[in-house]
Steps between C-alpha positions, in 0.01 A plus 500: 500500500435670833123467445530125452698464821245715686207299363670173598567630848140620542367168382724317746395720790133516403447125534553418866360151461774404255775297667846631447776250424679312226336280243593138461663579167726765655607260775575225249717735289700604807547136605611407149761777501628396844523133396696596187745706704546218751571252220756728336672560833517128577643417158766770523604403854533127433866509386587708805335244728680213324836675539429560870427128551823404325691750714344352814597147389860617446496649851369170641783314328759748633358457853529122474859536377592728793329270750683195361836681519447616859390154613788334317751714692331416831494126430679253280325613182157527341322400185263723303252322276357723231164369385245615247284697747755592767806374681590316819805545720608173662752428773792268424305214658200559270273685746289774347615833645282737300263488202461789259218541245493721193204734447192373321549414130882520519709188447863403455557415137867404518801481731855515367818447697855596407607135501236410241255341742143612545223477251134570458306509822194299395199440718675231705865579420743680727840652457716470810780736599730411786649769729818407684586599859636835371164578336641461149326331209552487127387794290151436368227670300125466522248588232165598649191525282145614554204308367333786314225300331437626147765769520867465420685344793721729704833364622748613764864385493680505835868405549635420849875505548607203708791644693368846588127438512434798277213476257434694183256509216580382153305588188534187287614138485826614339581737784433222753735266310769770505469534878522125548815457289808409708 
């Protein structure tokens, strides 16, 4: 075995005109391995990225809720319109105070309110929540969903308590209904 290694080394050294480097085949094999690893990494990280987008959308919704409450206390009330791709906070006179957008591929699937109002936030539909001058609104829940293409859709249930402004996650439609019961 040592003789073979010595002969190979002598042959390599004895030919100074031979260019040292990698063959095209070796480079292609390395690139194929790297591409396979990148594909596997992307596939395994996709659910994590989807969950992060849903979390960001829930944070956007909580920010809009806080902004609407603060403005309602400083004025005679506000209105928050929850739409499919974001939400708007309006003054009592209808002026737009602030517009919020959900992250890419996230949309509002449904809005429920404790009084039974709300519904599906379609492409041109809105669900409006009024905040009185104390910053209080009815308890409501929002179901956020990510457009995952071929994959199973991921959903995020978020319940906002009207009097305190607290928000919490729910795990199913049934849990949301339980929170919204009087």
